[in-house]
C-alpha positions as CSV (number, residue, x, y, z in Angstrom):
1,M,-6.0,8.6,-8.4
2,E,-6.7,7.2,-5.0
3,I,-6.5,3.6,-3.6
4,H,-8.7,3.0,-0.6
5,L,-7.9,0.8,2.3
6,P,-9.9,0.2,5.6
7,F,-8.6,1.9,8.7
8,A,-6.2,-0.1,10.8
9,S,-7.6,-2.4,13.4
10,D,-6.3,-5.4,15.5
11,D,-4.3,-8.2,14.0
12,C,-2.4,-6.0,11.5
13,I,-5.5,-5.5,9.3
14,G,-6.1,-2.2,7.6
15,L,-3.9,0.8,7.4
16,S,-3.5,4.2,9.1
17,E,-1.4,7.2,8.2
18,T,1.1,6.4,10.9
19,D,1.6,2.8,9.8
20,F,4.1,3.9,7.2
21,A,6.5,5.2,9.8
22,D,5.6,2.7,12.4
23,Y,6.2,-0.3,10.2
24,K,8.8,1.2,7.9
25,I,6.6,1.0,4.8
26,P,7.5,3.4,1.9
27,E,4.8,6.0,1.4
28,P,3.0,6.4,-1.9
29,P,4.6,9.1,-4.2
30,Q,1.8,11.6,-3.7
31,G,1.2,10.9,0.0
32,V,-1.6,9.5,2.2
33,K,-4.9,11.1,3.2
34,K,-7.2,10.1,6.0
35,G,-10.9,9.8,5.1
36,R,-14.0,9.2,7.1
37,S,-13.8,5.4,7.1
38,K,-10.8,4.6,4.9
39,T,-7.1,5.5,4.4
40,H,-6.5,6.9,0.9
41,L,-3.2,6.4,-0.9
42,L,-2.6,9.1,-3.5
43,F,-1.1,8.7,-7.0
44,N,-0.9,10.8,-10.2
45,N,-2.3,7.9,-12.2
46,S,-2.7,4.1,-12.5
47,E,0.8,3.6,-13.8
48,E,2.3,5.3,-10.7
49,A,0.1,3.2,-8.4
50,L,1.2,0.0,-10.2
51,K,4.9,0.9,-10.0
52,Y,4.5,1.6,-6.3
53,A,2.9,-1.9,-5.8
54,I,5.8,-3.5,-7.7
55,H,8.3,-1.6,-5.4
56,L,6.4,-2.7,-2.3
57,N,6.6,-6.3,-3.6
58,D,10.4,-6.0,-3.7
59,V,10.4,-4.5,-0.2
60,H,8.2,-7.4,1.0
61,E,10.5,-10.0,-0.5
62,R,13.6,-8.5,1.1
63,M,12.1,-8.4,4.6
64,E,13.4,-11.0,7.0
65,A,11.2,-13.8,8.0
66,S,11.4,-12.9,11.7
67,S,8.2,-12.2,13.6
68,E,9.5,-8.6,14.0
69,Y,8.4,-7.9,10.5
70,E,5.2,-10.0,10.4
71,C,2.8,-7.0,10.7
72,S,4.8,-4.9,8.2
73,K,4.6,-7.8,5.7
74,K,0.8,-8.2,6.2
75,K,0.2,-4.5,5.7
76,I,2.4,-4.4,2.6
77,R,0.4,-7.4,1.1
78,Q,-2.9,-5.5,1.8
79,I,-1.6,-2.5,0.0
80,I,-0.5,-4.5,-3.0
81,E,-3.8,-6.4,-3.2
82,A,-5.8,-3.1,-3.0
83,V,-3.7,-1.6,-5.8
84,N,-4.3,-4.7,-8.0
85,Q,-8.0,-4.6,-7.3
86,Q,-8.5,-0.8,-7.7
87,V,-6.1,0.3,-10.4
88,D,-7.4,0.9,-14.0
89,F,-5.2,-1.5,-16.0
90,K,-6.9,-0.3,-19.3
91,S,-5.4,3.1,-18.8
92,I,-1.8,1.8,-18.6
93,N,0.4,1.5,-21.7
94,F,2.5,-1.7,-21.3
95,D,4.5,-1.1,-24.4
């Protein structure tokens, strides 16, 4: 499964392959792939993508409120929102 995000641009919007290292964001379990107009986050399935988003939310909450982490926090929020919008919740067993 892939989650798609627009390429990085100004003002911390979008995501590039190098942003994970540059902004100390944990990479998705199956990696990242650059497409023509989007960055693709790779997962085995929807459940793995959702667990990744939950983990990123924990990382986001632990980041200091300093401006040093402002762009990191914005990018993490964009990833979480993209997962929430694109994951197939019907395929996940919540039991």
